C-alpha positions as CSV (number, residue, x, y, z in Angstrom):
1,M,-80.1,-28.8,-37.1
2,V,-77.3,-28.0,-38.5
3,R,-74.8,-29.2,-36.2
4,K,-71.1,-26.3,-36.8
5,V,-68.2,-27.2,-35.0
6,G,-65.7,-24.3,-35.2
7,I,-61.7,-24.7,-35.2
8,V,-59.7,-22.1,-33.8
9,G,-55.5,-23.5,-35.4
10,A,-55.4,-24.9,-38.8
11,G,-51.9,-26.3,-37.7
12,H,-51.3,-30.5,-37.8
13,V,-54.0,-31.4,-35.1
14,G,-56.8,-28.2,-35.6
15,A,-56.4,-29.5,-40.0
16,D,-56.2,-33.2,-39.2
17,V,-59.8,-32.8,-36.7
18,A,-61.4,-31.2,-39.9
19,F,-60.0,-34.4,-41.6
20,S,-61.3,-36.3,-39.3
21,L,-65.1,-34.8,-39.2
22,V,-65.4,-34.9,-42.3
23,T,-64.7,-38.1,-43.6
24,Q,-66.4,-39.4,-40.5
25,G,-69.5,-36.8,-41.6
26,L,-69.9,-35.8,-37.8
27,C,-70.8,-32.3,-38.3
28,D,-73.1,-30.1,-41.3
29,V,-70.4,-26.8,-41.0
30,I,-66.9,-26.4,-39.8
31,V,-65.4,-22.9,-39.2
32,L,-61.4,-23.2,-39.6
33,L,-59.8,-19.8,-38.1
34,D,-55.9,-19.8,-37.9
35,E,-53.8,-16.1,-37.4
36,N,-52.1,-17.5,-40.7
37,Q,-55.4,-16.8,-42.7
38,P,-54.2,-18.0,-45.9
39,K,-53.3,-21.0,-44.4
40,A,-56.5,-21.9,-43.3
41,T,-58.2,-20.7,-46.4
42,S,-55.9,-23.4,-48.3
43,Q,-56.8,-26.2,-45.7
44,A,-60.7,-25.3,-46.0
45,L,-60.4,-25.1,-50.3
46,E,-58.6,-29.1,-49.4
47,L,-61.3,-29.9,-47.3
48,R,-63.7,-29.0,-49.9
49,D,-61.5,-31.1,-52.8
50,M,-63.3,-34.2,-50.8
51,A,-66.7,-33.1,-51.1
52,S,-67.0,-35.9,-53.8
53,L,-65.3,-38.8,-52.1
54,V,-66.8,-38.8,-48.5
55,S,-69.9,-40.2,-47.7
56,S,-71.8,-37.0,-46.0
57,R,-71.6,-33.9,-47.6
58,V,-69.9,-30.9,-44.9
59,K,-69.4,-27.7,-45.6
60,V,-65.9,-26.0,-44.4
61,L,-65.8,-22.1,-43.9
62,A,-62.6,-20.0,-43.6
63,N,-61.1,-16.6,-41.4
64,D,-64.5,-15.7,-40.1
65,Y,-64.6,-15.3,-36.8
66,A,-68.7,-13.9,-37.0
67,E,-69.9,-17.8,-38.0
68,L,-69.1,-19.1,-35.1
69,H,-72.0,-17.3,-33.4
70,D,-74.1,-20.4,-33.6
71,A,-71.6,-23.4,-33.7
72,D,-71.9,-26.0,-31.2
73,V,-68.6,-26.5,-30.1
74,L,-65.6,-24.3,-30.2
75,V,-62.4,-26.4,-30.5
76,V,-59.4,-24.6,-29.7
77,A,-56.0,-26.0,-31.1
78,V,-53.5,-23.3,-30.9
79,G,-50.2,-24.7,-30.9
80,P,-46.9,-23.3,-30.0
81,K,-44.1,-22.4,-32.7
82,T,-41.9,-24.9,-31.4
83,L,-43.0,-28.7,-31.5
84,L,-40.0,-30.5,-29.9
85,R,-40.6,-30.3,-26.5
86,E,-40.7,-32.7,-24.1
87,D,-42.7,-31.2,-21.3
88,R,-45.8,-29.8,-22.1
89,L,-45.6,-27.2,-19.1
90,E,-43.2,-25.4,-21.4
91,E,-45.3,-24.4,-23.6
92,L,-46.9,-22.4,-21.3
93,A,-46.2,-19.0,-22.1
94,E,-46.9,-19.1,-25.7
95,T,-50.2,-20.6,-26.1
96,R,-51.2,-18.9,-23.0
97,A,-51.0,-15.7,-24.6
98,A,-52.6,-17.5,-27.9
99,V,-55.6,-18.4,-26.1
100,R,-56.1,-14.9,-24.3
101,Q,-55.6,-13.2,-27.8
102,V,-58.4,-15.6,-29.1
103,I,-61.2,-15.9,-26.1
104,P,-62.5,-13.3,-26.3
105,Q,-63.0,-12.8,-30.6
106,V,-65.0,-16.1,-29.8
107,I,-67.2,-15.0,-27.0
108,A,-67.5,-11.0,-29.3
109,S,-69.2,-13.9,-32.0
110,G,-72.1,-14.3,-29.8
111,F,-70.5,-18.3,-29.3
112,D,-72.1,-20.1,-26.5
113,G,-71.9,-23.4,-27.3
114,V,-69.1,-25.8,-25.4
115,I,-65.3,-25.1,-26.0
116,L,-63.3,-27.7,-26.2
117,N,-59.8,-27.5,-25.6
118,I,-56.4,-29.1,-26.8
119,T,-54.0,-26.3,-26.3
120,N,-51.0,-27.4,-24.9
121,P,-50.6,-27.6,-21.2
122,C,-54.0,-28.8,-21.6
123,D,-54.9,-28.3,-18.5
124,V,-53.7,-25.1,-17.7
125,I,-55.1,-23.8,-20.9
126,T,-58.3,-25.1,-20.1
127,Q,-58.2,-23.6,-17.1
128,I,-57.2,-20.1,-18.8
129,I,-60.0,-20.3,-21.4
130,Q,-62.6,-20.9,-18.7
131,Q,-61.1,-18.2,-16.7
132,T,-61.0,-16.0,-19.9
133,S,-64.5,-16.4,-21.4
134,G,-66.7,-16.6,-18.8
135,F,-68.1,-19.3,-18.9
136,P,-69.5,-22.5,-16.2
137,H,-66.7,-24.7,-15.9
138,S,-69.5,-27.3,-17.3
139,Q,-69.1,-25.6,-20.7
140,V,-65.2,-25.8,-20.7
141,L,-63.0,-28.9,-21.0
142,G,-60.0,-30.1,-22.4
143,T,-59.4,-33.9,-23.8
144,G,-57.5,-34.3,-20.7
145,T,-56.3,-38.1,-21.1
146,S,-58.4,-39.4,-24.3
147,L,-55.0,-39.9,-25.7
148,D,-53.0,-41.0,-23.1
149,T,-55.7,-43.4,-21.9
150,A,-56.1,-44.4,-25.6
151,R,-52.4,-44.3,-25.1
152,M,-52.8,-46.8,-22.5
153,K,-54.7,-49.3,-24.3
154,R,-52.3,-49.7,-26.9
155,V,-49.5,-50.3,-24.6
156,V,-51.8,-53.0,-22.8
157,G,-53.6,-54.9,-25.4
158,E,-50.1,-55.5,-27.1
159,F,-48.2,-56.8,-24.0
160,F,-51.2,-58.8,-23.7
161,G,-51.9,-60.4,-27.0
162,F,-55.7,-58.3,-27.3
163,D,-57.5,-55.3,-29.2
164,P,-57.1,-52.1,-26.9
165,K,-60.4,-51.8,-27.4
166,S,-61.0,-54.7,-25.1
167,V,-59.1,-52.7,-22.3
168,T,-60.7,-51.0,-19.9
169,G,-59.6,-48.1,-18.0
170,Y,-57.8,-44.4,-17.8
171,V,-55.0,-42.7,-17.6
172,L,-55.7,-39.7,-14.4
173,G,-54.5,-36.4,-14.2
174,E,-52.6,-33.8,-15.7
175,H,-52.1,-34.4,-19.8
176,G,-48.3,-34.1,-18.8
177,E,-45.3,-35.7,-16.9
178,S,-47.3,-36.4,-13.9
179,Q,-50.1,-38.3,-15.2
180,F,-50.6,-41.8,-14.1
181,V,-52.1,-44.9,-15.0
182,A,-54.4,-45.8,-12.4
183,W,-53.9,-49.8,-12.4
184,S,-56.7,-50.3,-10.2
185,T,-59.3,-49.4,-12.8
186,V,-57.8,-50.9,-15.8
187,R,-59.4,-54.6,-17.0
188,L,-59.2,-56.8,-19.8
189,G,-62.5,-58.8,-20.4
190,G,-64.1,-57.5,-17.0
191,R,-61.0,-58.9,-15.2
192,P,-58.9,-56.5,-13.0
193,V,-55.2,-56.8,-15.7
194,A,-52.9,-57.5,-12.4
195,E,-54.9,-60.5,-11.5
196,L,-55.0,-61.4,-15.3
197,A,-51.2,-61.1,-15.8
198,G,-50.9,-64.0,-13.1
199,D,-47.6,-65.1,-12.9
200,R,-45.8,-62.9,-15.3
201,D,-43.3,-60.8,-14.3
202,V,-44.6,-57.7,-15.0
203,D,-43.2,-54.2,-14.5
204,W,-45.5,-52.2,-14.2
205,A,-43.4,-49.0,-13.8
206,Q,-42.3,-49.7,-17.5
207,M,-45.8,-49.7,-18.5
208,D,-47.0,-46.3,-17.6
209,D,-43.1,-44.9,-18.7
210,R,-44.4,-46.1,-22.6
211,V,-47.9,-44.6,-21.7
212,R,-46.3,-41.1,-20.6
213,G,-43.7,-41.3,-23.2
214,G,-46.0,-42.4,-26.6
215,G,-46.5,-38.6,-27.5
216,W,-42.6,-37.4,-27.1
217,D,-41.7,-40.8,-29.3
218,I,-43.8,-39.8,-32.1
219,L,-42.7,-36.3,-32.0
220,Q,-38.9,-37.2,-31.8
221,G,-39.6,-39.2,-34.8
222,K,-42.1,-37.2,-37.3
223,G,-42.0,-34.1,-35.2
224,W,-46.0,-33.1,-34.3
225,T,-48.4,-35.6,-33.0
226,S,-52.1,-35.7,-34.7
227,F,-53.8,-38.2,-35.8
228,G,-54.5,-40.0,-31.9
229,I,-55.9,-36.5,-31.0
230,A,-57.3,-35.4,-33.9
231,T,-59.2,-38.9,-33.7
232,A,-59.6,-38.0,-29.8
233,T,-61.2,-35.2,-30.6
234,A,-63.6,-36.1,-33.0
235,R,-65.2,-38.3,-30.8
236,L,-65.9,-35.8,-27.9
237,V,-67.5,-33.7,-30.5
238,D,-69.7,-36.4,-32.1
239,V,-70.1,-37.1,-28.3
240,I,-71.4,-33.5,-27.5
241,L,-73.0,-33.3,-30.7
242,S,-75.5,-36.0,-30.0
243,D,-76.2,-35.6,-26.4
244,A,-74.9,-38.9,-26.5
245,N,-73.8,-39.0,-21.8
246,S,-70.7,-40.8,-22.6
247,V,-67.9,-41.5,-20.2
248,Y,-64.7,-40.2,-21.5
249,P,-61.2,-39.3,-19.1
250,V,-61.0,-35.6,-20.2
251,S,-59.6,-32.2,-18.2
252,A,-62.7,-31.5,-16.6
253,W,-63.1,-28.7,-13.4
254,D,-62.2,-30.5,-9.9
255,E,-64.8,-28.4,-7.2
256,N,-62.5,-30.2,-4.2
257,L,-58.7,-29.4,-6.1
258,K,-60.4,-26.3,-7.4
259,V,-58.6,-27.3,-10.8
260,Y,-59.0,-28.5,-14.3
261,I,-57.1,-32.2,-14.1
262,G,-58.1,-35.4,-16.2
263,Q,-60.4,-37.7,-15.0
264,P,-63.9,-39.5,-16.1
265,A,-66.8,-37.6,-17.4
266,V,-69.5,-37.8,-18.6
267,I,-70.2,-35.7,-21.6
268,G,-73.3,-34.4,-22.8
269,K,-74.6,-31.1,-25.2
270,R,-73.3,-28.5,-22.8
271,G,-70.5,-29.9,-22.0
272,V,-69.6,-31.9,-18.8
273,V,-72.6,-33.4,-17.1
274,Q,-70.7,-35.2,-14.0
275,T,-67.8,-36.2,-13.2
276,L,-67.1,-39.6,-12.3
277,M,-63.7,-40.3,-9.9
278,P,-63.2,-44.1,-9.5
279,E,-62.6,-44.8,-6.0
280,L,-58.4,-45.4,-6.3
281,T,-55.7,-46.5,-4.2
282,A,-54.1,-44.3,-1.6
283,Y,-50.7,-44.5,-4.0
284,E,-53.3,-43.5,-7.0
285,N,-55.0,-41.0,-4.6
286,I,-51.9,-39.6,-4.0
287,A,-50.4,-39.5,-7.5
288,Y,-53.4,-37.9,-8.8
289,H,-53.5,-34.9,-5.9
290,A,-49.7,-34.1,-6.2
291,S,-50.5,-33.9,-10.3
292,S,-52.8,-31.4,-9.5
293,R,-50.4,-29.3,-7.7
294,V,-48.3,-29.2,-10.6
295,I,-50.9,-27.5,-12.5
296,L,-51.6,-25.5,-9.7
297,A,-48.5,-24.3,-10.3
298,A,-48.3,-24.1,-13.6
299,I,-51.1,-21.7,-13.3
300,N,-50.3,-19.7,-10.2
301,S,-46.7,-18.7,-12.3
302,E,-47.6,-15.8,-13.5
303,K,-49.2,-14.4,-10.7
């Protein structure tokens, strides 16, 4: 069975997602789409230049929405024209218009796979994509706090001197300023991180700020972020294509709050199988609900 992935947006992020998929051999066909068709064509050509140098054979096509009719996953990586914005919500007017133009073309192709959104503000745009597509909530998800959780693992791992892969736990809420590290879920080798800290003077709030500000730090230095989010996206694409039923913190629909928001979810071939919200402390629960209100306010901003 041919594993086919569409990517809308051939800029830094979309191209790096394609690069990750090709180098890891995670799919058989990639369809690259961009309003700047020469850019998509060039990105596809360069990826095809790698064909003799990578272990797997991946066919790369460009600029044909009709090719999405039998795709398994569509990655939405439409970016704003101006990248240096500290608050991702500032990108909304531009990216909202872009996805409302793109999604009807996707649906017209006959696409009926899983839509995985990267475009910021991630939670808001994911909800707009679901509303525009008419797909079930489970079939549309965003990368959400998957990258933020990876940043948390780096920050915690560096502080304690552990491999970040040995850190477990989640960043929850908006992929943005109202996100928070759910410290009650963070563990090292199965032990609560607070317990492992012992008598050490740990500034948890400062560590939280380092996680939240990680993307901005990168943006200021190089002008964009792409390696982390592309790797996180490729991992989620692999989970969907292989029907892995793996748990990742993504932007998934919260039926109680009626909003897409970062939370742990089981991901399979048709998207979100179920959400697995951990038991939170009273403070974390307040932070989660506060974050949901930020997202809802942005969604309702045009009404």
